[in-house]
N, C-alpha and C positions, 0 to 999 in steps of 0.2 A: 466137749457134748451134754446133751443134758442127762440122759442117761446111756450108760456104761454098756446096755444089752444093745441097744441100737447101734452106739460107735461098733461093736464089735460083729455086727452083722454087718455094718459096711465096710469096715475093713477088710472083712474076709470076700467079702466082691469085691473089690478093687485088687485085691490080690488075686481073685482068680480070673479075672478081667486082662489083668497085667503080666499074666505069666509068661504068654508067646513072645513078650517084649525082651525078654532074657535079663530083665535089669532086676536087681536084687532091691525090695523096698521094705523100709523098716519104718512102719507105721504104728504109732503108739497114740490108742484111742484115749483120752481125758475126759474125767468129770469136772464140768466148771460153770458155778451159777454166776452168769453174768450182772442178776440182780444186787447180787449180795458184794458189798464190798471188803466184810470177812472172809468169805470165800476168794474171791479173787485176790486178797493178799495171800491166802496159804496156798493156792494155786502156784502164784509167782513164785514164792519160796521153795515148793515141790522142784518147779520148773529149772529154778537157779543151781540147787542140789544137785540133780539128777542128769543135766547137761551143760556141756560148754558153749553150744549153739543151737539155735534151730535151724533149718535149712527152710524147712516149709511150716506154715500153720493154716489150718483150714479152718475157717469158722464159718460156720453153713445154719442159718436160722429156720430153715426149708425142710420139708420134709425129700426125702428121697426114695 
C-alpha cells in the first residue's frame, strides 16, 4: 500500500465484511512504493525473511 493507515482501514473493512463466512483470514498490510527500486528491493527482502509463501497478493492503485 502507499499509506499504511489506509491499508489498515481497508483490512478492518474486509475482515468485518467476511466474518459471517466462518473463514479465518490473515491480512497483512505492508507499505510499498513501486516508483522506488530501492524500496522494492527492501520490501522483497522483508517478504522473503518473514514468509515462505504468499497465498494471495493484492495490488490496487485505485481508491476504495
